[in-house]
C-alpha positions in Angstrom: -120.8 7.6 115.1 -119.3 7.6 111.7 -115.3 7.7 111.6 -113.7 9.4 108.9 -111.4 6.7 106.5 -107.8 8.0 107.2 -107.3 11.3 105.6 -110.0 11.3 103.4 -113.1 13.1 103.8 -115.3 10.1 103.3 -117.5 9.0 106.3 -117.5 5.1 107.1 -120.4 4.2 109.6 -119.3 1.0 112.0 -119.6 -2.4 111.1 -121.5 -4.8 113.1 -118.1 -6.4 114.5 -117.0 -3.0 115.5 -120.5 -2.2 117.0 -120.6 -5.5 118.6 -117.1 -5.1 120.1 -117.7 -1.8 121.7 -121.0 -3.2 123.1 -118.8 -6.3 125.1 -116.6 -3.1 125.8 -119.3 -1.0 127.1 -121.2 -4.0 129.1 -117.6 -4.4 131.2 -117.6 -0.9 131.9 -120.9 0.0 132.8 -122.6 -0.7 135.9 -126.2 -2.5 135.0 -127.8 -3.5 138.4 -128.8 -7.0 138.7 -127.6 -7.6 134.7 -128.6 -11.3 133.7 -129.0 -11.1 130.2 -127.6 -8.6 126.9 -128.1 -9.0 123.2 -129.4 -7.1 120.3 -131.6 -7.1 117.6 -132.6 -5.5 114.6 -130.4 -4.0 111.4 -127.1 -4.7 113.1 -128.1 -8.4 114.3 -129.4 -9.0 110.6 -126.1 -7.5 109.3 -128.1 -5.3 107.2 -126.9 -2.0 109.2 -125.9 1.1 106.6 -125.2 4.6 107.4 -127.5 6.0 110.1 -128.8 2.7 112.1 -128.7 2.4 115.2 -128.4 -0.3 117.7 -131.4 -2.1 119.3 -130.1 -3.3 122.6 -131.7 -5.5 125.2 -131.1 -5.9 128.5 -132.7 -8.4 131.3 -132.0 -7.5 134.6 -133.2 -9.5 137.7 -135.8 -6.9 138.8 -136.3 -3.4 139.1 -138.8 -1.0 140.4 -138.6 1.8 137.9 -141.3 2.2 135.2 -140.2 1.0 131.3 -139.7 4.6 130.1 -137.6 5.5 132.9 -135.0 2.6 132.9 -132.8 3.7 130.4 -132.3 7.0 131.8 -129.1 6.5 133.9 -127.5 4.0 131.1 -124.5 5.8 129.5 -125.6 5.0 125.8 -123.7 8.1 124.4 -120.6 6.0 125.0 -121.5 3.4 122.1 -120.6 4.6 118.6 -124.0 4.5 117.0 -127.1 5.8 118.5 -128.7 3.3 120.7 -132.2 2.3 121.7 -132.4 -0.2 124.8 -135.5 -1.9 126.1 -134.4 -2.9 129.8 -136.8 -6.0 131.3 -137.2 -7.7 134.4 -136.6 -11.4 134.3 -140.2 -11.9 135.0 -141.1 -9.2 132.4 -139.0 -11.0 129.8 -140.5 -14.5 130.9 -143.9 -13.1 130.3 -143.1 -11.6 126.9 -144.0 -14.4 124.2 -147.8 -14.3 125.6 -147.5 -10.3 126.1 -146.3 -9.6 122.8 -145.9 -12.6 120.8 -145.3 -10.8 117.6 -142.2 -9.0 119.0 -141.2 -11.9 120.5 -141.2 -13.9 117.5 -138.9 -11.2 116.2 -136.6 -11.5 118.8 -136.3 -15.0 118.4 -135.3 -14.6 114.9 -132.9 -11.9 115.2 -131.3 -11.3 118.7 -127.5 -12.1 118.7 -127.0 -12.5 122.8 -123.5 -11.2 124.2 -125.2 -12.7 127.8 -127.7 -14.9 127.2 -130.5 -14.9 129.7 -130.8 -17.8 132.1 
């Protein structure tokens, strides 16, 4: 979330570097069962983030019995310094993504910054 600049009333939104470091710390502290890969895309990955920007997170797990809309329920995304939207894909879904959603896949290919690259 925004932070005050020292004793000033000016609020400063976290930089990409700060958000990426917080995400690295988060990944080392949070248990994501079967985690294979983690990265982010969108304005932070393009280095275009500004006040109010959110973090678009991609997590690839070995497998998951949960429906896509239920997969982020137990993730403590509120621990990250900016609002975060996460997409969790099983490994099989990840491999099928280029054919299933080619435009989205092309966006990811251009933008994604991997913190833990997929195997």
